[in-house]
C-alpha positions as CSV (number, residue, x, y, z in Angstrom):
1,X,-22.6,13.6,-2.3
2,X,-23.4,16.5,0.0
3,X,-21.8,17.6,3.3
4,X,-20.4,14.2,4.2
5,X,-17.1,13.7,6.0
6,X,-14.1,13.2,3.7
7,X,-11.3,10.8,4.2
8,X,-7.9,12.3,5.2
9,X,-4.7,11.3,3.5
10,X,-4.0,9.0,6.5
11,X,-7.5,7.4,6.1
12,X,-6.8,6.7,2.4
13,X,-3.4,5.2,3.3
14,X,-5.0,3.1,6.1
15,X,-7.7,1.8,3.7
16,X,-5.0,0.8,1.1
17,X,-3.1,-1.1,3.8
18,X,-6.3,-2.9,4.9
19,X,-7.0,-3.9,1.2
20,X,-3.5,-5.4,0.8
21,X,-3.6,-7.0,4.3
22,X,-6.9,-8.8,3.4
23,X,-5.5,-9.9,0.0
24,X,-2.3,-11.3,1.5
25,X,-4.4,-13.3,4.0
26,X,-6.6,-14.6,1.2
27,X,-3.4,-15.6,-0.7
28,X,-2.2,-17.6,2.3
29,X,0.3,-15.2,3.9
30,X,0.6,-15.3,7.7
31,X,0.6,-11.7,8.8
32,X,3.3,-11.1,11.4
33,X,2.6,-7.4,11.9
34,X,0.8,-4.5,10.2
35,X,1.4,-0.8,11.1
36,X,-0.4,1.9,9.2
37,X,1.5,4.5,11.2
38,X,4.9,3.2,10.2
39,X,7.4,5.7,8.8
40,X,6.6,5.2,5.1
41,X,10.1,6.3,4.0
42,X,11.8,3.7,6.3
43,X,9.5,0.9,7.4
44,X,7.1,-1.5,5.7
45,X,3.4,-1.3,6.5
46,X,3.0,-5.1,6.6
47,X,5.3,-8.0,7.5
48,X,4.2,-11.5,6.5
49,X,5.5,-14.9,5.8
50,X,4.5,-17.7,3.5
51,X,6.1,-21.0,2.5
52,X,9.3,-20.1,4.3
53,X,9.6,-16.6,2.8
54,X,9.6,-13.6,5.0
55,X,8.4,-10.4,3.2
56,X,8.0,-6.7,3.9
57,X,5.2,-5.0,2.1
58,X,5.3,-1.3,1.2
59,X,1.8,0.1,0.4
60,X,0.8,3.3,-1.3
61,X,-2.7,4.3,-2.0
62,X,-4.3,7.1,-4.1
63,X,-7.8,8.2,-5.0
64,X,-9.2,8.0,-8.6
65,X,-7.9,8.4,-11.2
66,X,-4.5,7.9,-9.5
67,X,-2.8,4.8,-8.2
68,X,-0.5,4.6,-5.2
69,X,3.1,5.6,-6.2
70,X,6.4,5.3,-4.4
71,X,7.4,9.0,-4.4
72,X,9.9,9.0,-1.5
73,X,12.9,8.8,-3.8
74,X,15.8,6.5,-4.5
75,X,17.4,6.8,-1.1
76,X,14.2,5.8,0.7
77,X,13.7,2.9,-1.8
78,X,17.2,1.6,-1.2
79,X,16.8,2.0,2.6
80,X,13.6,-0.1,2.6
81,X,15.1,-2.9,0.5
82,X,18.2,-3.0,2.6
83,X,16.1,-3.0,5.8
84,X,14.1,-6.0,4.5
85,X,17.3,-7.7,3.5
86,X,18.9,-7.2,6.9
87,X,16.0,-9.2,8.3
88,X,16.3,-11.9,5.7
89,X,13.2,-10.7,4.0
90,X,12.1,-9.8,0.4
91,X,10.5,-6.4,-0.1
92,X,7.4,-5.9,-2.2
93,X,5.5,-2.8,-3.4
94,X,1.7,-2.7,-3.5
95,X,0.0,0.1,-5.5
96,X,-3.7,0.6,-4.7
97,X,-6.2,2.9,-6.4
98,X,-9.6,3.6,-4.9
99,X,-12.7,5.2,-6.5
100,X,-15.8,6.3,-4.8
101,X,-18.5,3.9,-6.1
102,X,-21.3,6.4,-5.6
103,X,-19.6,8.8,-8.1
104,X,-20.8,9.1,-11.6
105,X,-18.2,11.6,-12.8
106,X,-14.4,11.6,-12.5
107,X,-14.8,14.4,-9.9
108,X,-17.3,12.5,-7.8
109,X,-15.3,9.2,-8.1
110,X,-12.2,11.1,-6.8
111,X,-14.0,12.5,-3.8
112,X,-12.9,10.3,-0.8
113,X,-16.1,10.2,1.3
114,X,-16.0,8.2,4.5
115,X,-18.4,5.3,4.9
116,X,-19.2,4.7,1.2
117,X,-18.3,1.7,-0.9
118,X,-15.2,1.9,-3.2
119,X,-14.0,0.4,-6.4
120,X,-10.5,-1.0,-5.8
121,X,-7.7,-1.3,-8.3
122,X,-4.9,-3.6,-7.0
123,X,-3.0,-5.6,-9.6
124,X,-0.7,-7.4,-7.3
125,X,2.8,-7.0,-5.9
126,X,6.0,-5.8,-7.4
127,X,9.3,-7.1,-6.0
128,X,11.6,-4.2,-4.9
129,X,15.2,-5.0,-5.5
130,X,18.4,-2.9,-5.4
131,X,19.9,-2.0,-8.7
132,X,23.3,-3.7,-9.3
133,X,25.2,-0.4,-8.6
134,X,23.5,0.1,-5.2
135,X,24.3,-3.3,-3.7
């Protein structure tokens, strides 16, 4: 893995959103909008509907050995859930992990090279809800 162009943090985020987008489509969701440039602390990356449910999807992506984590804090979490609720939507979190498939060591698998294949770890969606004291 010599002198090849590395993915930026934004590239990694965009890739994760693309993975979730494709999975949602496969699962029968109708994508209303997708915005990889959305303010991650205040806006969902994907808005979709299925069987009468409107849903906002918050996506976080990390490179091997990590998984995407919501690290913006309680205030941002609550704001996202309230934003979804104000639009009559549920809010879901999607955590994505990617690993460079050409890598043989942890270091190589954690090198985000553009244009190579990746192993993807995505175990589904977690519903984001306000705690009882935040409603």
